[in-house]
Structure formats: C-alpha cells, structure tokens
C-alpha positions in Angstrom: -29.3 52.6 5.3 -25.8 51.1 5.7 -26.3 49.2 2.5 -27.4 52.3 0.7 -24.4 54.2 1.9 -22.0 51.3 1.0 -23.4 51.2 -2.5 -23.1 54.9 -2.9 -19.5 54.8 -1.6 -18.8 52.0 -4.1 -20.2 54.2 -6.9 -18.0 57.1 -5.9 -15.0 54.8 -5.7 -15.7 53.5 -9.2 -15.8 57.0 -10.4 -12.6 58.0 -8.7 -10.7 55.0 -10.0 -11.3 56.0 -13.6 -10.6 59.7 -13.1 -6.9 59.6 -13.9 -7.3 57.3 -16.9 -10.4 58.9 -18.4 -9.7 62.5 -17.4 -13.2 63.0 -15.9 -15.5 61.6 -13.3 -16.1 58.3 -14.9 -19.4 59.2 -16.7 -21.6 56.4 -18.0 -21.1 56.3 -21.8 -24.3 55.0 -23.4 -24.6 54.7 -27.2 -27.6 55.2 -29.5 -28.5 52.6 -32.1 -29.6 53.5 -35.6 -33.2 53.0 -34.5 -32.9 55.5 -31.7 -32.6 53.1 -28.7 -29.9 53.5 -26.2 -27.7 50.9 -24.5 -24.8 50.8 -22.1 -21.8 48.6 -23.1 -18.9 49.8 -21.0 -20.2 51.1 -17.7 -22.8 48.5 -16.6 -21.4 48.3 -13.1 -21.5 52.0 -12.7 -25.1 52.0 -13.9 -26.1 49.2 -11.5 -24.2 50.8 -8.6 -26.0 54.1 -9.2 -29.4 52.4 -9.3 -28.6 50.4 -6.2 -27.5 53.6 -4.4 -30.7 55.3 -5.4 -29.0 58.1 -7.2 -31.3 60.2 -9.4 -28.6 62.0 -11.4 -25.3 60.6 -12.6 -22.8 61.9 -15.2 -23.6 60.7 -18.7 -21.7 61.2 -22.0 -23.7 60.0 -25.0 -21.4 58.5 -27.5 -21.9 58.7 -31.3 -24.4 56.4 -32.9 -23.4 52.8 -32.9 -22.3 51.6 -36.4 -24.7 49.6 -38.4 -21.9 47.2 -39.4 -22.2 44.3 -37.1 -18.6 43.2 -37.5 -17.2 46.6 -36.7 -19.6 46.9 -33.8 -18.4 43.6 -32.4 -14.8 44.6 -32.8 -15.5 47.8 -30.9 -17.3 45.9 -28.2 -14.5 43.4 -27.6 -11.8 46.1 -27.6 -13.7 48.3 -25.2 -14.5 45.3 -23.0 -10.8 44.4 -22.8 -9.8 47.9 -21.9 -12.6 48.3 -19.4 -11.7 45.1 -17.5 -7.9 45.4 -17.7 -8.1 48.8 -16.0 -10.6 47.7 -13.4 -10.8 44.0 -12.3 -8.1 42.4 -14.5 -9.4 39.7 -16.7 -7.6 36.4 -16.7 -5.0 35.6 -19.3 -7.2 32.9 -20.7 -10.0 35.5 -21.3 -7.4 37.6 -23.0 -6.5 34.7 -25.3 -10.2 34.3 -26.2 -10.7 38.0 -26.9 -7.6 38.2 -29.2 -8.8 35.1 -31.0 -12.2 36.6 -31.5 -10.7 39.7 -33.0 -8.5 37.6 -35.3 -11.6 35.8 -36.4 -13.3 39.1 -37.1 -10.6 40.0 -39.6 -8.0 42.0 -37.6 -4.3 41.2 -38.1 -1.8 40.7 -35.3 -0.6 44.3 -35.6 -4.1 45.7 -35.7 -5.0 43.8 -32.6 -1.9 45.0 -30.8 -2.6 48.6 -31.9 -6.4 48.6 -31.1 -6.0 46.9 -27.7 -2.7 48.8 -26.8 -1.0 45.4 -26.2 2.6 44.4 -26.9 2.8 42.7 -30.3 4.8 39.8 -29.0 2.1 39.2 -26.3 -0.5 39.3 -29.0 1.4 36.7 -31.0 1.8 34.5 -28.0 -1.9 34.8 -27.2 -2.9 33.9 -30.7 -0.6 30.9 -30.8 -2.2 29.6 -27.6 -5.7 30.3 -29.1 -4.8 28.1 -32.1 -3.5 25.2 -30.0 -6.3 23.3 -28.3 -4.0 21.4 -26.0 -2.3 24.6 -24.8 -5.7 26.2 -24.0 -6.9 23.2 -22.1 -3.6 23.0 -20.1 -3.8 26.7 -19.4 -7.3 26.3 -17.9 -6.5 23.1 -16.1 -3.1 23.9 -14.7 -3.5 27.7 -14.3 -0.5 28.3 -16.6 0.8 31.7 -17.4 0.4 33.0 -21.0 4.2 32.5 -21.5 4.0 28.9 -20.4 1.0 28.1 -22.5 2.7 29.7 -25.5 5.6 27.2 -25.0 3.1 24.3 -25.0 1.6 25.8 -28.2 5.1 25.4 -29.8 4.7 21.6 -29.4 1.0 21.3 -30.2 1.8 18.5 -32.7 3.8 16.5 -30.2 1.7 14.9 -27.4 4.7 13.6 -25.6 6.4 17.0 -25.3 3.1 18.6 -24.1 2.7 15.9 -21.5 6.2 16.2 -20.1 6.1 20.0 -20.1 2.6 20.0 -18.4 4.1 17.7 -15.7 6.8 20.3 -14.7 4.7 23.4 -15.4 5.2 25.9 -12.6 8.5 24.5 -11.6 12.0 25.8 -12.3 12.6 22.9 -14.6 10.0 24.1 -17.2 12.3 26.4 -19.2 15.1 23.9 -19.2 13.0 21.0 -20.5 11.3 23.2 -23.1 14.7 24.2 -24.4 15.8 20.6 -24.6 12.8 19.8 -26.7 13.5 22.8 -28.9 17.1 21.7 -29.4 16.0 18.1 -30.2 13.7 19.4 -32.9 16.3 21.7 -34.3 18.9 19.1 -34.3 16.8 16.6 -36.2 15.9 19.3 -38.8 19.5 20.6 -39.3 20.9 17.1 -39.3 18.5 16.0 -42.1 19.2 19.1 -44.1 23.0 18.9 -43.9 23.1 15.2 -44.5 21.0 15.6 -47.6 23.4 18.3 -48.9 26.5 16.2 -48.2 25.0 13.2 -49.9 24.0 15.3 -52.9 27.7 16.4 -53.1 28.8 12.8 -53.2 30.1 12.5 -49.7 29.7 9.1 -48.0 28.0 9.4 -44.6 29.1 7.3 -41.6 28.3 7.1 -37.9 30.5 8.9 -35.4 32.9 6.4 -33.9 32.8 5.7 -30.1 36.5 6.5 -29.9 37.9 9.3 -32.1 41.5 8.5 -31.5 41.6 4.7 -32.3 40.5 2.5 -35.1 40.6 3.0 -38.8 37.8 5.6 -39.0 39.6 8.8 -38.1 39.0 12.5 -38.5 41.2 14.0 -41.2 42.0 16.8 -38.8 44.0 14.2 -36.8 45.9 13.1 -39.9 48.5 14.2 -42.4 48.5 13.2 -46.0 51.4 10.7 -45.8 54.2 9.7 -43.5 56.6 11.7 -45.7 54.7 15.0 -45.1 55.9 17.4 -42.4 54.9 16.5 -38.8 51.8 18.6 -37.8 50.8 19.4 -41.4 47.1 18.8 -41.2 45.4 17.0 -44.1 42.8 19.3 -45.7 39.4 18.6 -47.0 40.3 19.4 -50.5 43.3 17.2 -50.4 41.3 14.3 -49.0 38.3 14.7 -51.4 39.7 12.2 -53.9 40.6 9.6 -51.3 38.5 6.4 -51.6 38.0 6.6 -47.8 36.6 10.2 -47.9 33.5 10.4 -45.6 31.8 12.5 -43.0 29.4 12.6 -40.1 27.5 15.6 -38.8 27.5 17.0 -35.2 25.3 19.5 -33.4 27.0 22.2 -31.5 24.0 23.5 -29.4 21.4 26.2 -29.7 23.5 28.8 -27.9 25.9 29.0 -30.9 25.3 31.2 -33.9 22.8 29.7 -36.3 25.4 29.0 -39.0 27.6 27.1 -36.5 25.0 24.8 -34.8 25.3 21.9 -37.2 28.6 21.2 -39.0 30.2 18.3 -40.9 33.2 16.3 -39.5 35.2 14.9 -42.4 37.0 11.6 -41.9 38.8 8.7 -43.6 37.2 5.3 -43.3 40.5 3.4 -43.5 43.3 5.9 -43.0 46.3 3.5 -42.8 45.2 1.5 -45.9 44.9 4.8 -47.8 48.4 5.8 -46.9 47.8 8.5 -44.3 49.7 9.1 -41.1 48.8 10.4 -37.6 49.3 14.1 -37.4 52.2 14.0 -35.0 53.7 10.7 -35.8 57.5 10.9 -36.3 58.8 11.6 -39.8 58.5 8.5 -42.0 56.2 6.7 -39.6 52.4 6.4 -39.6 51.6 6.2 -35.9 52.5 8.1 -32.8 54.7 6.1 -30.4 52.9 4.4 -27.5 49.4 4.7 -29.1 47.6 1.4 -29.2 45.8 1.2 -32.5 43.7 -1.8 -31.5 40.2 -0.7 -30.5 39.0 -2.9 -27.6 35.2 -3.5 -27.5 33.2 -1.3 -25.1 32.0 -2.9 -21.9 28.4 -2.5 -20.8 29.5 0.0 -18.2 31.4 1.9 -20.9 28.2 2.1 -22.9 26.2 3.4 -19.9 28.9 6.0 -19.2 28.9 7.1 -22.8 25.1 7.5 -22.9 25.3 9.6 -19.7 27.9 11.8 -21.2 25.9 12.3 -24.4 22.7 13.1 -22.5 24.5 15.5 -20.1 26.3 17.2 -23.0 23.0 17.8 -24.8 21.4 19.0 -21.5 24.3 21.4 -21.0 23.9 22.9 -24.4 20.2 23.5 -23.8 21.0 24.9 -20.3 23.5 27.3 -21.8 20.8 28.8 -24.0 18.4 29.2 -21.0 21.2 30.6 -18.8 22.3 33.2 -21.3 18.7 34.3 -21.9 18.3 34.7 -18.1 21.6 36.7 -18.0 20.3 39.1 -20.7 17.2 39.8 -18.6 19.1 39.9 -15.3 21.6 42.4 -16.7 18.9 44.9 -17.6 18.6 45.7 -13.8 19.2 49.3 -12.9 21.0 48.3 -9.6 23.1 45.4 -8.7 22.3 42.8 -6.0 23.4 43.7 -2.5 26.2 41.2 -2.5 27.4 42.1 -6.0 30.3 44.3 -4.7 31.7 41.3 -2.8 31.4 39.1 -5.8 33.1 41.7 -8.0 36.0 42.2 -5.5 36.6 38.4 -5.1 36.5 37.8 -8.8 38.9 40.6 -9.6 41.2 39.4 -6.7 41.2 35.9 -8.2 42.8 37.1 -11.4 41.3 34.0 -13.1 42.1 32.9 -16.6 38.6 33.4 -17.9 38.6 37.1 -16.7 41.9 37.7 -18.4 40.7 36.1 -21.6 37.5 38.2 -21.5 39.5 41.3 -21.2 41.8 40.2 -24.1 38.7 39.7 -26.3 37.3 43.1 -25.5 34.5 41.6 -23.2 32.7 40.3 -26.3 30.2 38.1 -24.5 29.4 40.8 -21.9 28.7 43.2 -24.8 26.5 40.6 -26.5 24.6 40.0 -23.3 24.1 43.8 -22.9 22.8 44.1 -26.4 25.8 46.1 -27.7 27.3 43.8 -30.4 26.6 44.2 -34.1 24.8 41.4 -35.9 27.9 40.9 -38.1 30.5 41.3 -35.4 32.9 38.5 -34.7 34.7 37.9 -31.4 38.1 38.0 -33.1 37.5 41.6 -34.2 35.8 42.9 -31.1 38.8 44.0 -29.0 38.8 47.5 -30.4 35.1 48.0 -30.2 34.1 46.4 -26.8 35.9 48.8 -24.5 34.5 51.8 -26.4 31.0 50.5 -26.3 31.2 49.7 -22.6 32.7 53.1 -21.8 29.8 54.8 -23.5 27.4 52.8 -21.3 29.3 53.5 -18.1 29.6 57.2 -18.7 25.9 57.5 -19.3 24.9 55.3 -16.3 24.1 56.3 -12.7 26.2 54.7 -10.1 23.9 51.7 -9.5 23.7 50.9 -13.2 27.5 51.4 -13.6 28.0 48.7 -10.9 25.7 46.4 -12.9 27.7 46.9 -16.0 30.9 46.0 -14.1 29.2 42.9 -12.9 28.2 42.2 -16.6 31.8 42.3 -17.6 32.8 39.7 -15.0 29.8 37.4 -15.6 30.4 37.6 -19.4 34.0 36.4 -18.9 33.0 33.6 -16.6 30.1 32.5 -18.8 32.4 32.5 -21.9 34.7 30.2 -20.0 32.0 27.5 -19.5 31.8 24.4 -21.8 30.6 20.9 -21.8 33.6 20.0 -19.6 32.4 22.3 -16.8 29.8 19.8 -15.5 32.5 17.0 -15.6 35.4 18.8 -14.1 34.3 22.1 -12.4 37.0 24.3 -10.9 36.5 26.7 -8.0 35.7 29.8 -10.2 33.0 27.8 -11.9 31.5 26.8 -8.6 31.6 30.4 -7.4 29.9 31.5 -10.6 27.0 29.1 -10.5 26.6 29.6 -6.8 26.2 33.3 -7.4 23.7 32.8 -10.3 21.6 30.6 -8.1 21.7 33.1 -5.2 20.5 35.8 -7.6 17.5 33.7 -8.7 18.7 31.6 -11.6 17.1 28.1 -11.4 19.9 25.6 -12.0 19.1 22.6 -14.3 20.0 19.1 -13.2 23.3 19.1 -15.2 24.2 22.6 -13.9 23.8 21.3 -10.3 26.6 18.8 -11.1 29.0 21.8 -11.1 28.2 22.2 -7.4 28.3 18.6 -6.5 31.6 19.0 -4.6 30.0 21.6 -2.3 27.4 21.3 0.4 25.1 23.8 -1.3 23.6 21.5 -3.9 19.8 21.3 -3.4 18.2 17.9 -4.0 15.4 17.8 -6.5 13.5 15.3 -8.5 15.0 14.7 -12.0 13.1 16.3 -14.8 11.8 14.0 -17.5 14.2 13.8 -20.4 13.1 13.9 -24.1 13.0 10.4 -25.4 15.4 8.9 -28.0 18.3 11.3 -27.5 20.3 11.6 -30.7 24.0 10.5 -30.1 
C-alpha cells in the first residue's frame, strides 16, 4: 500500500514538474507509426510510473504520425530526448557531446543543432570540437572534466604533450594559465615563421637577438644615429639604414594580450655599427660612443645564463597571464553589484592618487572601456580621451546604484591593469601589490608569476609549480 501510494505520488510529482514548461499536466505523448502501431518516446517514466501506481486513466495526447524518413525520425528522437532529460534529470555533459555529434553525423549544421536543441551556438561548437577529439573525450570521461575544459584539450588534440600537461592540472586554478601558455607558444611559432619568411623575401638578413642590447657591435638602429656628425638624439631610421651592409633584423613576440597586428614585430639592427660609421644615439657631437659606456662585451657566466632563462620564462608566463587576467576581468566586471569590500578598495585607491590612476584618467579610461565592452574595433588609445568619459557617463546614468559602483570599480581596475608590465613581477610597488591582492580576494586565481608580485608580503600562498611548456622560445 505504501509503495503504491509512493509511486502514485511520484507520478503526480512528475506531472507537476512539467506543468510550467509544457503548459499542461504532463500528458504522455505517444506517436503512431505509418503501420498504425503506437509507441512512447518521450514519457516512458510517466508511463511506467502510472503502471506501477495502478492508474487506469492518464492524460494522453496523441502526436501526429511519425515520419517514414528514418533520418528525420532519428533527429527528432535525439532532440526530444535531449530536451526531456535536460528539463528533468540533467544529462551529463559527455552525453550532450555524444548527442550533438550524432546530430552532426545525421546532417545538421552547427547552427541547426543550436536552434533545434535551444542551445547556445558557442556551446554547440565546443561540444562538437570535443566530439571530434578522441583524447579530449577520453579525458572528459576519465577526469570528469567540464565541457569548457575538455574543449581546451580539443584545441591541442594533435599535441600529446600539451594534452598530458593540461590533464595533469585539470580542475585546478592553474589550468587556464597553462592552456594560455600553450596557445601563446603555438601562436608565437606561427607568427615568427610568417614574419621571418616575409623579411627574408624582402632581402633582410635575419640574426639572433643579442644577450645584451646595449653592448657589442650588433645594435638596434633605434639606439643609433647615422653618423657622429648627425645631431645628438636624431634616431637612425629604417629607410636610412636599408642600404647599410650591416642591415639586419630579428623578430620579437609581444604577447597575446596585445592587438593581433602588434603581437609579432621586427626589430631592425646593424650587425657592425661602428665599422659602418654609425654613432650611439646620445654620444657627444663628433663622437661615436657615450662617455663611460664599456663597449667590450664580457662573456656571460653560468649564473647569468640561468638568470636570463628565468627572466625569459617569466616574461612569457606574464604575457600569458595578462591574457587570462583580462579575460577574467571582463567577466568579473559584468556583475550587477560590487563585492562587499569594493567601497574600501575604491576609497583607498582614490586616496593614493597613484600615477596609474592619473594616467588612466588622462587616457579617457581606455582600458576600462575596453574591459566593459565599450570601445570600437578601430579605436586607438591615443584618440579615446574624448570618447571614454561620454561612454562611461551613459553607462552610469542608466545603471542602478550597485551597478554604478561596479563601473566605478572598473575605472580603477582598468587604470591599475594598464599600469602592469613585465617589470611588475620583477619590481612590484605597493599599488601593484594591493591590486593583485584585491583580485585574489575577489576570486581570481593567481598564476605562479603573478604570485611573485606578492612575494614581499605574508599573503602569498604556497602551491606546486605548474608544468611549463617545453622548449621555450627565447
């Protein structure tokens, strides 16, 4: 008797749960096949619950005849099954990947899958990317990865080392940082190869970047003037130096956080500046070298080499972390209300009258507007002063008090973020420490190199080092 009552209650509960979504009492929706038979596709649990409860009469709505086209019928079945389970007992993300892949195999496009299943298009794309990457699917099942994490593994499906390292840190705060380092490494290799090929085709001699930019005979032309007779500080231009027998270049990668057109750029140099008649940029008139500068380049010690490798690795890690951090800020700044301690942070930052804040105001809060999604695709920071305040004023006037506080916080965070650079991890000042402490408090997971900013405080949390991508490019 208790079992019967429990089953009946479960049946009524199942009906009630679908009332709002379906607009009825959750009727069982059988279909008829072309040969006249009936079958239940969505609704088998309701049917079994009614049988178990001993109900003689249940609501039934007979749907139109099932199509004779097997492919279309299969598509309908999968779409209905997805909807049925997502609104009842949620299916796993791995099951969702399998369902989307089946729909793709049945001939639906990404957009058709998104429309038919009422799923965000980007989520469908991520799901299909995972479905096409065997290693990502296996890791998703084995490590209980989220769809987003599995989609990251799918990016590197052709790189077993990257997949292995990312799988090792999956579920930890280091995952996003390591993934961005691998992305940047790939992009750097591609952009370096493309730009090098273009420079060689133009007849430019390619050289390796020197260990010391300010000594030796290989020198950047931006540090030189044409001859000792030229005016002090008159920089040698690329066009002027193009005919010099020492004309050469190397390429440098600026980081994925920069605009695409500025990520890889050439650095032009002279391979033997003194022999070719040039002078150091600020050498006295008629002289080729600046007083007190030792032109002899002493060999690097083993410790110097270790230190330089550490600087190169940390600089690259910082560039990658900057991309992750700014993506996190974009998401964080969509909040409708500010964190509880935001008012204190805002007051202290304004009271500090820091250089970064002043510069941010002078530039019209360009980075804050960019993080808030208010900049134009063609906008440049140098021309933003007149636009930024107006854009922000529109946002603030239309915002409730909590959101207005968040926009105020965005202006300060944008200024502080714009003031960060590769030197921040080496020589952090107090505003930088306060900035990264606040980010960590609000949920941002600091990378290893970002934790170096807080090394002078007692708040740095010990953690195991994340595996680094192999063969870092100098």
